[in-house]
C-alpha positions in Angstrom: 0.0 0.0 0.0 1.2 3.5 -0.8 1.7 5.9 2.0 -0.6 8.9 1.9 2.2 11.3 2.0 5.9 10.9 1.1 8.7 13.4 1.0 12.1 13.7 -0.6 14.9 15.8 0.4 15.7 18.6 -1.9 18.8 20.7 -2.4 16.8 23.8 -1.8 15.2 25.1 1.3 11.8 23.3 0.7 11.2 19.6 0.4 9.0 18.0 -2.2 5.8 16.3 -0.9 4.0 13.8 -3.1 0.3 13.1 -2.3 -1.1 9.6 -3.2 -4.8 9.9 -2.6 -8.3 9.4 -4.0 -7.7 8.6 -7.7 -4.8 6.2 -7.4 -1.9 8.6 -7.9 1.3 7.3 -9.5 2.5 4.0 -8.1 6.0 3.6 -6.9 8.2 1.4 -9.0 8.6 -0.9 -6.0 4.9 -2.0 -6.3 3.5 -4.4 -8.8 3.7 -3.5 -12.5 6.4 -0.9 -12.2 5.5 2.0 -14.6 2.7 0.0 -16.3 -0.4 2.2 -16.6 -3.3 1.3 -14.3 -6.7 0.6 -15.9 -8.4 1.4 -12.6 -8.6 5.0 -11.7 -11.3 7.5 -12.5 -11.6 6.8 -16.2 -11.9 3.1 -15.8 -14.5 3.5 -13.1 -16.5 6.0 -15.2 -16.6 3.5 -18.0 -17.9 0.8 -15.7 -20.5 3.2 -14.3 -21.6 4.1 -17.8 -21.9 0.5 -18.8 -23.9 -0.3 -15.6 -26.3 2.6 -16.3 -26.8 1.5 -19.9 -27.6 -2.1 -18.7 -30.0 -0.7 -16.1 -31.8 1.4 -18.8 -32.2 -1.6 -21.0 -33.8 -3.6 -18.1 -36.1 -0.7 -17.3 -37.2 -0.4 -21.0 -37.8 -4.2 -21.3 -39.8 -4.3 -18.1 -41.8 -1.2 -18.9 -42.8 -2.6 -22.3 -43.9 -5.9 -20.6 -46.0 -3.9 -18.1 -47.6 -1.9 -20.9 -48.5 -5.0 -22.8 -50.0 -6.6 -19.7 -52.1 -3.4 -19.1 -53.2 -3.2 -22.7 -54.5 -6.8 -22.6 -56.3 -6.3 -19.3 -59.9 -5.1 -19.0 -61.5 -3.2 -16.2 -65.3 -3.0 -15.7 -67.0 0.0 -14.1 -70.6 0.2 -13.1 -73.1 2.9 -12.4 -75.3 2.8 -9.3 -77.6 -0.2 -9.5 -75.3 -1.8 -12.1 -77.7 -0.8 -14.9 -74.7 0.0 -17.2 -71.3 -1.7 -17.4 -68.4 0.2 -19.1 -65.2 -1.8 -19.9 -61.9 -0.1 -20.5 -58.4 -1.5 -21.2 -55.5 -1.1 -18.9 -54.3 1.8 -20.9 -57.7 3.6 -20.6 -59.1 2.8 -24.0 -62.8 2.1 -24.2 -63.7 -1.5 -25.0 -67.5 -1.6 -24.7 -70.6 -0.3 -23.0 -73.4 -2.7 -21.9 -76.8 -1.1 -21.3 -79.6 -3.0 -19.7 -83.3 -2.6 -20.8 -84.1 -1.0 -17.5 -81.5 1.7 -18.2 -82.9 2.4 -21.6 -86.4 3.1 -20.1 -85.0 5.9 -18.0 -84.7 8.4 -20.8 -81.8 9.9 -22.7 -80.6 12.4 -20.0 -80.6 9.8 -17.2 -79.0 7.2 -19.5 -76.2 9.7 -20.3 -75.5 10.3 -16.6 -75.4 6.5 -15.9 -73.0 5.9 -18.9 -70.7 8.6 -17.6 -70.8 7.2 -14.1 -69.9 3.7 -15.3 -67.2 5.1 -17.5 -65.6 7.1 -14.7 -65.7 4.0 -12.4 -63.9 1.9 -15.0 -61.4 4.6 -15.7 -60.6 5.0 -12.0 -60.1 1.2 -11.7 -57.8 1.2 -14.8 -55.7 4.1 -13.6 -55.4 2.5 -10.1 -54.2 -0.8 -11.7 -51.7 1.1 -13.9 -50.3 3.0 -10.8 -50.0 -0.2 -8.8 -48.2 -2.0 -11.7 -45.8 0.8 -12.2 -45.1 1.1 -8.5 -44.4 -2.7 -8.4 -42.0 -2.2 -11.4 -40.2 0.6 -9.7 -39.7 -1.4 -6.5 -38.6 -4.5 -8.3 -35.9 -2.4 -10.1 -34.7 -1.2 -6.7 -35.7 2.4 -7.2 -35.6 4.5 -4.0 -39.0 4.6 -2.2 -39.4 8.3 -2.8 -39.3 7.9 -6.6 -41.9 5.1 -6.7 -44.2 7.1 -4.5 -45.0 9.3 -7.5 -47.0 6.4 -8.9 -49.3 6.1 -5.9 -52.5 7.8 -5.7 
């Protein structure tokens, strides 16, 4: 191991002090490798960090696409009061279908419109909640700090 500080006597009034610290410094020829350049050090570590970040990005992208496909294939049903109307949305909030009972049809156009809107809002809320839960699960499985994944919660 290199000493943190070393000094040499100089012919002048002041001595020379060499500092071997944080980023490796130049190794003494008495250590392994002599004057061979070290691949460690800040540039080697930065390259490793860059490669690690790139791999992490790929994992996140692959997992995010998987979650999006799962959500697109999922269906969420919403109902109005009395379950006279059923609205179905996909996991990415696309309308799939609306089912209207005969009893709802007899209530007139204005009431029917209100019930359809109510059922649609219920299905939308369920779909959004499922998306937030899946994204939160994804964030936690990737080891994201708790504070970052809290943004997905309601």
